[in-house]
C-alpha positions in Angstrom: 4.8 22.0 18.3 3.1 18.6 18.4 1.4 17.6 21.6 0.4 13.9 22.0 -2.4 12.7 24.2 -1.5 10.2 27.0 -4.9 8.5 26.9 -3.9 6.0 24.3 -0.1 6.3 24.0 2.4 4.2 26.0 4.6 6.0 28.6 8.1 5.9 27.1 9.6 5.3 30.5 7.4 2.3 31.1 8.2 0.9 27.7 11.9 1.4 28.4 11.6 -0.4 31.8 9.8 -3.3 30.1 12.4 -3.4 27.4 15.2 -3.7 30.0 13.4 -6.7 31.5 13.2 -8.4 28.1 16.9 -7.7 27.4 17.7 -9.3 30.7 15.9 -12.5 29.5 18.1 -12.7 26.3 17.4 -11.8 22.7 14.9 -13.7 20.6 16.2 -16.7 18.8 15.5 -15.9 15.1 14.8 -18.6 12.5 16.0 -18.1 8.9 13.0 -18.9 6.6 13.0 -19.5 2.9 11.0 -17.3 0.7 7.6 -18.8 -0.2 5.7 -18.1 -3.4 2.0 -17.3 -3.2 0.3 -17.6 -6.6 -2.9 -15.8 -5.6 -1.0 -12.7 -4.3 1.4 -12.7 -7.2 -1.7 -12.6 -9.5 -2.8 -9.4 -7.7 0.4 -7.7 -8.8 0.0 -8.9 -12.4 -3.5 -7.5 -12.5 -2.8 -4.2 -10.8 0.3 -3.4 -12.8 -1.7 -2.9 -16.0 -4.5 -1.3 -14.0 -2.2 1.3 -12.4 -0.6 2.1 -15.8 -4.0 2.6 -17.4 -5.2 4.9 -14.5 -2.0 7.0 -14.8 -2.5 7.4 -18.6 -6.2 8.2 -18.0 -5.3 11.0 -15.6 -2.6 12.3 -17.9 -5.0 12.5 -20.9 -7.5 14.3 -18.7 -4.9 16.8 -17.6 -3.8 17.5 -21.1 -4.9 20.9 -22.5 -5.7 19.3 -25.8 -7.7 16.4 -24.3 -5.4 13.8 -25.9 -1.8 12.5 -25.9 0.3 11.6 -28.9 2.3 8.4 -29.1 5.5 10.4 -29.3 4.8 12.2 -26.0 4.4 9.0 -24.0 7.1 6.9 -25.8 9.5 7.1 -22.9 7.0 6.5 -20.2 7.4 2.7 -20.1 9.6 2.5 -17.0 7.5 5.2 -15.3 4.4 3.1 -15.8 6.1 -0.1 -14.8 5.3 -1.8 -18.1 7.1 -4.6 -19.8 5.7 -3.6 -23.3 6.0 -0.3 -25.2 3.4 2.3 -24.2 1.9 2.5 -27.7 1.3 -1.2 -27.7 -0.3 -0.9 -24.2 -2.6 1.9 -25.3 -3.8 -0.1 -28.3 -4.5 -3.1 -26.1 -7.4 -1.3 -24.4 -9.7 0.3 -27.0 -12.5 0.5 -24.5 -10.6 3.2 -22.6 -8.3 4.8 -25.2 -9.6 5.9 -28.6 -6.9 6.1 -31.3 -7.1 8.7 -34.1 -4.6 10.4 -36.4 -3.1 13.8 -35.6 -4.7 16.7 -37.4 -1.4 17.9 -38.9 0.7 14.7 -38.9 -1.4 11.9 -40.2 1.1 9.2 -39.3 1.3 10.3 -35.6 -1.2 8.2 -33.5 -3.1 10.1 -30.9 -5.3 8.8 -28.0 -8.2 10.3 -26.1 -10.5 8.9 -23.5 -13.6 7.0 -24.6 -17.1 7.9 -23.3 -16.8 4.8 -21.1 -13.5 6.0 -19.6 -15.0 9.4 -19.0 -18.0 7.9 -17.3 -15.8 5.8 -15.0 -13.6 8.9 -14.3 -16.7 10.8 -13.2 -17.6 8.0 -10.8 -14.1 8.2 -9.4 -14.5 11.9 -8.8 -17.8 11.2 -6.8 -16.0 8.7 -4.6 -13.1 11.1 -3.9 -15.6 13.8 -2.9 -17.8 11.5 -0.7 -14.8 9.9 1.0 -12.7 13.0 1.4 -12.7 12.9 5.2 -11.3 9.4 5.1 -8.6 10.5 2.6 -7.6 13.4 4.8 -7.3 11.1 7.8 -5.1 8.6 6.0 -2.8 11.4 4.8 -2.6 12.8 8.3 -1.7 9.4 9.7 1.1 9.0 7.2 2.6 12.3 8.2 2.1 11.5 11.9 4.3 8.5 11.6 7.2 10.5 10.2 10.0 11.6 12.5 9.6 15.3 11.5 5.9 15.0 10.6 7.0 15.8 7.0 7.3 13.8 3.8 8.7 14.8 0.4 6.2 15.4 -2.4 8.3 13.0 -4.5 7.8 10.2 -2.1 4.1 11.0 -1.6 3.6 11.1 -5.3 4.9 7.6 -5.6 2.3 6.5 -3.0 -0.6 8.5 -4.6 -2.2 5.5 -6.3 -1.7 3.2 -3.3 -3.1 5.7 -0.8 -6.1 6.5 -3.0 -5.2 10.2 -3.3 -6.9 12.3 -6.1 -4.7 13.0 -9.1 -4.3 16.7 -8.3 -4.3 16.3 -4.5 -1.7 19.1 -4.0 -3.9 21.7 -5.6 -7.3 20.5 -4.3 -7.3 18.3 -1.3 -4.3 19.8 0.5 -5.3 23.4 -0.2 -8.7 22.9 1.3 -7.2 21.9 4.6 -4.7 24.6 5.7 -5.3 23.6 9.3 -4.1 20.1 8.5 -1.3 20.5 5.9 1.2 23.0 4.6 4.0 23.0 2.0 7.6 23.4 3.2 11.1 22.9 1.8 13.5 20.4 3.1 17.2 21.4 3.9 18.1 20.1 0.4 15.5 22.3 -1.2 13.0 19.5 -2.1 9.3 20.4 -1.7 7.6 18.6 1.2 4.2 18.3 2.8 4.1 18.9 6.5 1.5 18.2 9.2 0.3 21.5 10.8 -1.1 20.1 14.0 -0.9 16.7 15.8 -4.3 15.0 15.7 -5.0 12.9 18.9 -8.0 11.4 17.3 -5.9 9.8 14.5 -3.1 8.5 16.6 -4.7 5.1 16.8 -3.2 2.2 14.8 -5.0 -0.3 12.7 -3.8 -3.1 15.0 -5.2 -1.2 18.1 -8.5 -0.7 16.3 -8.7 -4.3 15.3 -8.1 -5.5 18.8 -10.5 -2.9 20.3 -13.3 -4.0 17.8 -12.7 -7.7 18.8 -12.9 -6.7 22.5 -16.2 -4.8 22.0 -17.7 -7.8 20.3 -16.4 -10.1 23.0 -14.1 -12.0 20.7 -11.0 -10.8 22.4 -10.4 -9.4 25.9 -6.7 -8.8 25.3 -7.2 -5.2 24.3 -8.8 -4.2 27.6 -5.8 -5.8 29.3 -3.5 -4.0 26.9 -5.0 -0.6 27.9 -4.5 -1.4 31.5 -0.8 -2.2 30.8 -1.4 -5.9 31.6 -0.9 -7.4 28.2 0.6 -6.8 24.7 -1.1 -6.7 21.3 -0.5 -9.5 18.9 -0.2 -9.3 15.1 -2.6 -11.5 13.1 -0.5 -14.1 11.3 -1.1 -16.4 8.4 1.8 -18.7 7.8 2.8 -20.5 4.6 1.8 -24.1 4.7 4.0 -26.1 7.1 5.8 -23.1 8.7 3.3 -22.5 11.5 3.7 -26.1 12.8 7.5 -25.9 13.1 8.5 -25.7 16.8 11.3 -23.2 16.2 9.1 -20.9 14.3 6.3 -21.1 16.8 8.6 -20.4 19.7 10.1 -17.5 17.9 6.8 -15.9 17.0 5.5 -16.5 20.6 8.5 -14.5 21.9 7.9 -11.8 19.3 4.2 -11.5 20.2 5.0 -11.2 23.9 7.2 -8.1 23.4 5.5 -4.8 24.3 3.6 -3.3 21.4 4.7 0.2 20.5 2.2 2.3 18.5 3.7 3.7 15.3 2.6 7.1 16.5 4.7 6.9 19.7 8.1 8.4 20.3 10.7 5.6 20.0 13.8 7.7 20.6 14.6 6.1 23.9 14.6 2.5 22.6 17.8 0.7 21.7 17.9 0.7 17.8 19.5 -2.8 17.9 17.0 -4.3 20.2 14.2 -6.8 19.6 11.8 -4.2 20.9 12.8 -1.8 18.2 12.4 -4.6 15.6 8.8 -5.1 16.7 8.2 -1.4 16.6 9.5 -1.4 13.0 7.2 -4.2 12.1 4.4 -2.2 13.6 5.3 0.9 11.5 5.3 -1.1 8.3 2.1 -2.9 9.3 0.4 0.5 9.8 1.7 2.1 6.6 0.4 -0.9 4.6 -2.9 -0.8 6.4 -3.3 2.8 5.3 -3.0 1.9 1.6 -6.3 1.0 0.0 -4.8 -2.1 -1.7 -2.9 -3.1 1.4 0.3 -3.2 -0.6 3.1 -1.0 -2.1 6.5 -1.2 -3.7 9.5 -1.8 -1.5 11.3 1.2 -3.1 8.4 3.5 -2.1 9.1 2.6 1.5 12.9 2.9 1.0 12.5 6.6 0.1 10.8 7.3 3.5 13.0 4.9 5.6 14.8 7.6 7.5 11.6 9.5 8.3 9.9 6.3 9.4 12.9 5.4 11.6 13.1 1.8 10.3 16.3 -0.1 9.6 18.4 0.4 6.5 18.1 -3.2 5.6 14.4 -3.4 6.3 13.6 -6.1 3.6 14.7 -8.7 6.2 11.6 -7.8 8.3 9.3 -8.9 5.5 11.1 -12.2 5.0 11.6 -12.7 8.7 7.8 -12.4 9.4 6.1 -14.3 6.5 3.0 -14.6 8.7 2.5 -10.9 8.5 4.0 -9.8 5.1 4.4 -11.3 1.6 7.0 -10.2 -0.8 6.1 -10.5 -4.5 8.8 -10.5 -7.2 6.4 -10.2 -10.1 6.6 -7.6 -12.9 10.3 -6.9 -12.4 9.8 -5.2 -9.1 9.5 -6.1 -5.4 6.1 -5.4 -3.8 5.2 -6.0 -0.2 1.7 -7.0 0.7 0.0 -7.1 4.1 -1.3 -10.7 4.2 -4.2 -10.1 6.5 -5.7 -7.7 3.9 -6.3 -10.6 1.5 -8.2 -13.8 1.5 -7.7 -16.1 -1.5 -6.3 -13.3 -3.5 -9.1 -10.8 -2.8 -9.2 -7.8 -0.5 -11.0 -8.6 2.7 -12.5 -5.1 3.2 -12.3 -3.3 -0.2 -12.4 0.5 -0.2 -15.0 2.0 -2.6 -12.2 3.2 -4.8 -10.8 -0.4 -5.2 -14.3 -1.5 -6.2 -14.3 1.1 -8.9 -10.9 0.1 -10.0 -12.1 -3.5 -10.4 -14.8 -2.2 -12.7 -12.1 -0.2 -14.6 -10.1 -3.4 -15.0 -13.2 -5.3 -16.2 -13.6 -2.6 -18.9 -9.9 -3.0 -19.9 -10.0 -6.8 -20.0 -13.3 -7.0 -21.9 -12.0 -4.7 -24.6 -8.8 -6.6 -24.9 -10.5 -10.0 -25.2 -13.1 -8.9 -27.7 -10.4 -7.1 -29.8 -8.1 -10.2 -29.7 -11.0 -12.4 -30.8 -12.2 -10.0 -33.5 -15.7 -10.0 -32.2 -16.0 -6.2 -32.1 -16.8 -4.0 -29.1 -19.4 -4.8 -26.5 -22.0 -2.3 -25.5 -21.4 0.4 -23.0 -24.2 -1.0 -20.8 -22.4 -4.3 -20.5 -19.0 -2.7 -19.8 -20.5 -0.6 -16.9 -22.0 -3.5 -15.1 -20.5 -3.7 -11.6 -18.7 -7.0 -12.0 -15.5 -7.4 -10.0 -12.6 -9.1 -11.7 -13.5 -12.8 -11.4 -10.0 -14.1 -12.1 -8.5 -12.8 -8.8 -9.9 -15.6 -6.7 -9.4 -19.3 -7.4 -11.4 -21.9 -5.6 -9.5 -23.8 -2.9 -6.9 -22.7 -0.4 -4.0 -20.3 -0.8 -1.4 -21.8 -3.0 2.1 -21.3 -1.6 5.3 -22.8 -2.8 8.7 -22.9 -1.1 11.3 -21.8 -3.6 14.5 -23.7 -2.7 17.6 -21.7 -2.6 15.9 -18.4 -3.4 17.3 -15.3 -1.7 16.0 -11.8 -1.9 18.6 -9.1 -2.5 18.4 -6.8 0.5 20.0 -3.7 -1.0 19.1 -4.1 -4.7 17.1 -1.4 -6.4 14.0 -2.2 -8.2 13.8 -1.6 -11.9 
């Protein structure tokens, strides 16, 4: 049985009363906005698609009993890795990470093992996982606490593993070390799931609440003190595409939205009308919180779709991303749809990077350097140069965010990503 503290959670009856007052004033007037292209954020998707694929291959090689993978064994992984090129070509692009050699019995069969540089980076990753394990456990608990049954399928969780910064073998290591936090169960359809063992009051505190509390402590914002006294609502930080924020209709709509009562994603929402504006703001809060829990402040739309029922968000939830472009950005790069939390980035770079994202920047620098030197025929650079802690410098372009309204573009609400 899960017991929730009342010290920080709204009273459901109070919220329901406030909601009735808002319904009496009429529903929000919603404005239909065109999709806006953000070149800096699209570049993040380009960069991290190859990075994620390389990290998955690195972990697969590490798990292999032989210490290597053959080209034949990974030939059908292209869709799994989200690549637009064959896996063999991808492996050969990055000789600084993957060393190619012929199979001992079949000379024409290419094999790949990790280079010393890749192994060194992997050992650094292990150190980060160990030193930040408490943070990882907290994030995993928060994800489960937002679920209706406090349960998530392992298949859905595995899709989010890279985005949540979970260790490669988290089921056998991280989860097993915390039996008072997590347990494995089977859903009614027989699928294996991870379940929260006990509700954690200390974690039932959203990123938006923390942001407002921190601003209140520093004197930047007194609204959070008023919010805790029930005298105010919490507002979402917004960064509108150029020209949108100044439109009177958009400003009026967002003002109405911000004035609606804020419902923590860890609160019970069963008494709220699912068709109401209040429930829409609650759904925005849930998506905001889940993206805040990812270390790159982004994830694929389909990963969210697999958890839609447990998160209690609308079936056609993509409209929330397009309806609130000040909060979210949808990228259509790399033949998929990725949703990004805009406040997590400034000029294409993470505002508060997690240590694991810093290491992944280094990992990508190693990939990119090897690719450039190989393409130019200059030979390999030294290991010392590759291991310099130099974040990817192409992620940020000087100047302001570049956003472009794409006329006539519509996002398919119910389409499945490739």
